[in-house]
C-alpha positions as a Markdown table, in Angstrom:
| # | Residue | x | y | z |
|---|---|---|---|---|
| 1 | Met | -212.6 | 65.7 | 109.6 |
| 2 | Gln | -211.7 | 62.4 | 111.0 |
| 3 | Asp | -210.0 | 61.9 | 114.5 |
| 4 | Gln | -206.7 | 60.1 | 113.7 |
| 5 | Val | -205.7 | 60.0 | 117.4 |
| 6 | Asn | -209.0 | 58.8 | 119.1 |
| 7 | Asn | -211.0 | 57.2 | 116.6 |
| 8 | Pro | -209.1 | 56.4 | 113.0 |
| 9 | Ala | -211.2 | 54.9 | 110.3 |
| 10 | His | -209.1 | 51.8 | 109.9 |
| 11 | Tyr | -209.5 | 51.0 | 113.4 |
| 12 | Gln | -213.4 | 51.0 | 113.4 |
| 13 | Gly | -215.8 | 48.3 | 112.5 |
| 14 | Lys | -219.4 | 48.6 | 111.9 |
| 15 | Thr | -220.1 | 49.0 | 115.7 |
| 16 | Leu | -217.0 | 48.2 | 117.8 |
| 17 | Gln | -213.2 | 49.6 | 117.4 |
| 18 | Ala | -210.4 | 46.9 | 117.6 |
| 19 | Ile | -209.3 | 48.1 | 121.0 |
| 20 | Asp | -213.1 | 47.3 | 122.2 |
| 21 | Val | -212.9 | 43.6 | 121.3 |
| 22 | Ile | -209.2 | 43.6 | 122.8 |
| 23 | Glu | -210.2 | 44.7 | 125.9 |
| 24 | Glu | -213.4 | 42.7 | 126.1 |
| 25 | Phe | -211.7 | 39.6 | 125.8 |
| 26 | Asp | -208.7 | 40.6 | 127.5 |
| 27 | Leu | -206.3 | 39.3 | 124.9 |
| 28 | Gly | -203.0 | 40.8 | 126.2 |
| 29 | Tyr | -200.3 | 42.3 | 124.0 |
| 30 | Asn | -199.5 | 39.2 | 121.7 |
| 31 | Leu | -202.8 | 38.1 | 121.0 |
| 32 | Gly | -204.5 | 41.7 | 121.3 |
| 33 | Ser | -201.8 | 42.9 | 118.5 |
| 34 | Ala | -202.7 | 40.1 | 116.2 |
| 35 | Ala | -206.4 | 40.9 | 116.5 |
| 36 | Ala | -206.0 | 44.4 | 115.7 |
| 37 | Tyr | -203.9 | 43.5 | 112.6 |
| 38 | Ile | -206.6 | 40.8 | 111.6 |
| 39 | Leu | -209.2 | 43.3 | 112.1 |
| 40 | Arg | -207.8 | 46.3 | 110.2 |
| 41 | Ala | -206.4 | 43.9 | 107.6 |
| 42 | Gly | -206.5 | 45.8 | 104.4 |
| 43 | Lys | -207.9 | 49.2 | 105.7 |
| 44 | Lys | -205.1 | 51.1 | 105.6 |
| 45 | Glu | -202.4 | 49.6 | 103.1 |
| 46 | Asp | -201.4 | 46.0 | 102.3 |
| 47 | Lys | -203.7 | 43.5 | 103.5 |
| 48 | Ile | -201.0 | 40.5 | 103.2 |
| 49 | Gln | -198.7 | 42.5 | 105.2 |
| 50 | Asp | -201.3 | 42.9 | 107.9 |
| 51 | Leu | -201.8 | 39.3 | 107.8 |
| 52 | Lys | -198.2 | 38.2 | 108.0 |
| 53 | Lys | -197.9 | 40.8 | 110.9 |
| 54 | Ala | -200.9 | 39.1 | 112.7 |
| 55 | Ile | -199.1 | 35.6 | 112.3 |
| 56 | Trp | -195.9 | 37.1 | 113.4 |
| 57 | Tyr | -197.6 | 38.0 | 116.9 |
| 58 | Leu | -199.5 | 34.7 | 117.2 |
| 59 | Glu | -196.1 | 32.9 | 116.7 |
| 60 | Arg | -194.6 | 34.9 | 119.4 |
| 61 | Glu | -197.3 | 34.1 | 121.8 |
| 62 | Cys | -197.0 | 30.2 | 120.7 |
| 63 | Glu | -193.3 | 30.5 | 121.6 |
| 64 | Leu | -194.4 | 32.4 | 124.7 |
| 65 | Glu | -196.4 | 29.7 | 125.8 |
| 66 | Ser | -194.4 | 26.9 | 125.0 |
| 67 | Ser | -191.6 | 28.2 | 127.3 |
| 68 | Lys | -194.1 | 27.8 | 130.0 |
| 69 | Gln | -194.6 | 24.3 | 129.6 |
| 70 | Pro | -192.7 | 21.5 | 131.5 |
């Protein structure tokens, strides 16, 4: 039986989970969420929806970074 809490199949790549990549690159919330949606795209439900959600997080990160510039 698949462990849906600690190791769900849609989070698992060939050797890494999405969280491993996010933590290794210290991506933070928005970039980490975008990466997770990209890495899991199509593994659970609608691939287009997953990719649009990744874009949403990327746009949010762009807005945040833009607000920091003088």
